[in-house]
C-alpha positions in Angstrom: 5.7 11.1 -18.2 5.3 9.9 -21.9 9.4 11.4 -22.4 10.7 9.6 -19.0 9.1 6.2 -20.5 10.7 6.5 -23.8 14.1 7.0 -22.1 13.5 4.0 -20.1 12.4 2.0 -23.3 14.5 3.1 -26.0 17.8 0.9 -24.3 15.5 -2.2 -24.5 13.6 -2.0 -28.0 12.8 -5.0 -29.2 13.4 -6.9 -25.8 9.7 -7.0 -24.7 10.8 -9.0 -21.5 13.7 -7.1 -20.2 11.2 -3.7 -20.9 9.0 -5.1 -18.6 11.7 -5.8 -16.2 13.0 -1.8 -16.5 9.5 -0.5 -16.0 8.6 -2.7 -12.7 12.0 -1.6 -11.3 11.5 1.6 -11.9 7.7 2.1 -10.7 8.7 0.0 -7.7 11.5 2.4 -6.6 14.1 -0.7 -7.1 17.2 0.7 -7.7 20.5 -0.6 -8.1 24.0 -0.2 -7.0 27.2 0.4 -9.0 28.3 -3.4 -8.5 24.9 -4.1 -10.0 22.8 -5.1 -6.7 19.3 -4.2 -6.7 17.9 -2.0 -4.1 14.8 -0.7 -2.3 16.2 2.7 -0.1 19.4 0.7 1.4 18.0 -2.6 1.7 18.9 -4.9 -0.7 16.7 -7.3 -2.4 17.6 -10.5 -3.7 17.3 -10.9 -7.7 15.9 -14.2 -7.3 13.0 -12.5 -5.8 12.4 -10.3 -8.3 12.8 -12.7 -11.0 10.4 -14.6 -9.8 7.9 -11.9 -8.9 8.0 -11.0 -12.7 7.8 -15.1 -14.1 11.4 -14.0 -15.8 14.8 -15.8 -15.7 17.6 -14.5 -13.0 19.8 -14.8 -15.8 17.4 -11.9 -18.0 17.3 -9.8 -15.3 21.1 -9.8 -14.7 21.5 -8.8 -18.1 19.1 -5.9 -17.8 20.5 -4.7 -15.2 24.1 -4.8 -16.7 22.3 -2.8 -19.6 21.1 -0.2 -17.2 24.6 0.6 -15.8 26.2 0.7 -19.1 23.4 3.4 -20.5 24.5 6.6 -18.9 21.3 8.0 -18.5 19.5 4.8 -17.3 22.7 4.6 -14.7 21.7 8.0 -13.3 18.5 7.0 -12.8 18.5 3.9 -10.9 21.7 4.9 -9.0 19.6 7.4 -7.5 16.5 5.8 -7.6 14.3 6.3 -4.3 11.2 3.9 -3.9 8.0 5.8 -3.7 4.8 5.4 -2.0 0.8 5.7 -3.1 -2.0 6.6 -0.4 -5.3 5.2 -2.2 -8.5 5.8 0.1 -12.1 4.6 -1.4 -12.2 7.9 -3.0 -9.1 9.3 -3.7 -5.9 8.1 -4.9 -2.9 9.9 -4.7 0.7 9.4 -6.1 3.9 11.2 -4.4 6.8 11.8 -6.3 10.3 12.5 -4.0 13.1 14.1 -6.3 16.4 15.1 -4.8 17.9 18.5 -6.1 20.2 21.0 -6.1 19.2 24.0 -4.2 19.0 25.9 -6.9 17.5 24.1 -9.6 14.0 24.4 -7.1 12.7 27.4 -8.2 12.4 26.3 -11.6 11.3 23.0 -10.4 8.7 24.3 -8.5 7.6 27.0 -11.2 7.4 24.2 -13.9 5.4 21.7 -12.1 2.9 24.4 -10.6 2.5 25.8 -13.5 1.6 22.5 -16.1 -0.2 20.3 -13.5 -3.2 21.5 -11.9 -3.8 18.3 -10.5 -0.5 19.1 -7.6 -1.9 18.8 -3.9 0.9 19.8 -2.5 4.4 20.4 -2.5 6.7 20.6 -0.1 11.1 20.6 0.2 13.0 18.7 2.9 16.5 19.2 3.9 18.0 15.9 3.8 20.5 14.9 6.5 23.1 14.8 3.7 22.3 18.2 3.3 20.9 17.4 -0.2 17.3 19.2 -0.6 14.2 16.7 -1.6 11.2 17.5 -3.4 8.1 16.1 -2.4 5.1 16.6 -4.9 1.6 14.9 -4.2 -1.1 14.4 -7.6 -4.2 13.6 -7.2 -4.6 10.9 -10.0 -8.5 9.7 -9.6 
């Protein structure tokens, strides 16, 4: 996960507010569209709502979104980002990660994840309506 944070933070080095924004968007599964709109799944989210939640200006949020779209790696991440969810109970906490993957990449993904993470609780593979595969990984985090 450390590598992912480095990828997200690198373009914003020295810009603490923009780093805060990009982390917030990622952690909440807020993606962007090609024209710079913010979305959670297929639902568009007004910029002013996110800016207010982060206590930042809409201008800074807009600049951050433009920077995301100009960076090829970040654009790929945020154009394809889907919302995730966490199940929390009084005793256990689980994090669920969904990854869209090509069919041929799934065996390597599974072998890498299962081998490296002993906190994996469940792994499922779904065929989505658009004939892509979605791998769902559930990790116990406490």
